[in-house]
N, C-alpha and C positions, 0 to 999 in steps of 0.2 A: 726543563727541571723549575719547578715552582717556589717563587720567591715569598720568603718568609721572613716578617719582622722578628729580630733575635728580641728584642725585650718582651714576644708574645709569648717566648718559650724557654729561655734562659732563667735560672734567678738571680736577683739582682746585685749577689756579688759578684757572679762569673760573669753579667754583661758590665759592670763598673769596668772588669781588670781586662775586658777585652775594648772596652772605650782609650783604655789607654795606647792601645796599639794599634787598630784601626777604625777612629771613628768618623764615621760614616761613609765606611768602606762595603763594599759586595764583598764577601767572600765566600770561598766555597767551602765545606766542610765532605771532605773526605770518610766514604767507612772505611772503618778497622778491616785490620788484613784478614783473611782466613787463617786462624792457625795451621800448620804443615801437616799433614797426615804421619802417620805414625812412620818412622824408619825413611821420611825423605830428606832431614839433616844429615843421616849418616850416611845417606846411599844404598843402605840394606833394602828400600823398598825394590828401589831398581834393579838390584842381584838380584833378587827374587822372580822380580817379574820376567828378567831375563833367563835363568834358569829354566823358569815354570814355560816359557817360549821354546827353549831345546828340548824339556822333559816331552812335551805333548806333539814337534816336530817328529820326533823320535818315534814318538808312538805311531804317528799316520806313515811315518816309514817301515814299519813291521815291527819295531821292538815291541817285548811283552812287558806287561807290566810286572813282574817276578824280574826280568834282564834291568826293567828303570829302576827300578826297589833297589838293586846291588849296585847298581853303576854309582847311585845319588845318593847310596847310603843314610834312605826312607823308606818309612815302612812302605807296607803296599798299598794301607788304606790311605796312606797320605797322596802315592802314587794316584791312584784310582780317584781325588780327590781334585788333583791337578790334572788329570786329561779327560774327566767327567765334569769338572765342574761349570762354570762359569767362560763360554769360550768367546775367542778374538779371532778373526781370520788370520790364518799365517798361511805364507806365501808355500811351498811344493820345493822340499830340500829336494835337492840334487848336486852331488859332487861337481854343477856346470858352470858355465856363464850366466848363463840364463836364469839360473834359482838365485845365484848371487847378486844378481841384476836387480831379481823380483825383490830380494830383500832389501839390498841399497835401497830400493824405492820404496821400500813402508818403514825405513829409519832401521834396520834390525842386521847391517853388515856384521857389527860383533856377533852374533847370535849363526848369522851364516858361517863365521869363521870360527868359534867353537863347533859346531855340528860337524864341520868337515873333519879339525882336529880328528874331533871326538871318534867319528865312525868312517876314518880312510888311517889315521896317522896312530889310534891312540896316546892321545896328546892330548893338550889343555894352553889358554893361552900363556904366554911365559912372562908377564906380570898384569898385577891386578890395576895398577894407574899409568889406564891406557887410555890413547884419541884413537879412534879407530876410523879411517876414510869409508866413503862408502867403494863402488866399484870405479875406479880408475884404469887408464893408460899411463905406463911407464917404461921409457927403456929400457931396454936390457942391459945394456952398457954401465946401467947405473948400479945393478944386482950382484953383490959377493955373493959365494956361495957361501952357505951356513956353517953354524958349525956339528954338525952332523953327516956323514957320507954317506953314499948313496946307493951302497948295497942293497941288494934285495928290495927294494921301496920301488912302490906302485911307479908309473907311470900315466896319469891321463891325457892327453895334451889339449882337451878343449876343457882343464882346469883352471880358474885361475890362480894365480900364485898368491901366496899368501906372504906379504914380506915386511920383516919388522926395520927400523929404525931405530939405532943403538950406535953409540958412541961413533957419532955422524957419518955411519954408513948405513944401506939397504940392505941386506941379506933376505935370501931363501932359506931359513934356518928349519926350515917344515917338509919342501919338496926340492931336495938339491938335485933328484935326478930329474923333476919337470925341468925345472933348469936349465939344465945339462943339456937335454932333446931339444928344448928348444933355439939354444944356444948354435947346437948341432945344425938348425933347419937356418940359419943364417936371418932370423926373424929382430926386425928393428926394436920392436917393443910387446909390451905383453897384455894382459887384463891382470890385474891386481885390485888387492885391499890392502891397505897397511898401517899394520898397528907402529904407534908412538909413544913412545916413554912419556909420560906428563913432563919430566921434567927437563927432557930433552925437546918440546915441542917448541919452545921460542927458537931453540938453534935452526930447526927444522922447516919452522914457518917462514924464517929469513934468507934461508937458503932455496928451498921451494915451495912457498906458500901460491906462488904466482900462477904454478900449471895445477894446481888443484883448491882455487877459490871456493867450489862450492860441496865440497865434499865432504865437509867432517859433519856428525852428530853434536 
């Protein structure tokens, strides 16, 4: 970095003021921070990015433009702009551990969960303010049955369990039949992605953070 004499570039009044606080010192003057892009402060920009990734993944998986427009309450033209516009490389979605691992490694575990719930369970995330782990191993003994029954729900043994952490308990809210099948096989642990309510995250981290130290986005 080139050294410049402040007397050569600053007006006399500013130089005199500076000399009151740092006479004879070498100072580093940082560049001003760049203004944040639209939607960054509110998080809305990130939500749109995640939604568009999900739309593109569903399109790659075979959903039509019309179906996507209906599912996401967008116009056909809006969907076309999303799926045909500027692209980023996305993992291939499927309801299995390999796909979940690929999304997790790309920092897109939440997108994988949304895709799984939407395509296999006609559902969505249970709450907005959440923290999502990557793919982790969790002891089955920690997971309780969820708040829905297992009647008629599909069972895919190779599918990670989407676990919610609320009220100081881990629950399989979306895949009770899968949890029952894993327990019947007497497994000790399973692959999972954990959804933690932000308000309960301090309690979760205090009790279990040491088991998942590098798994959060």
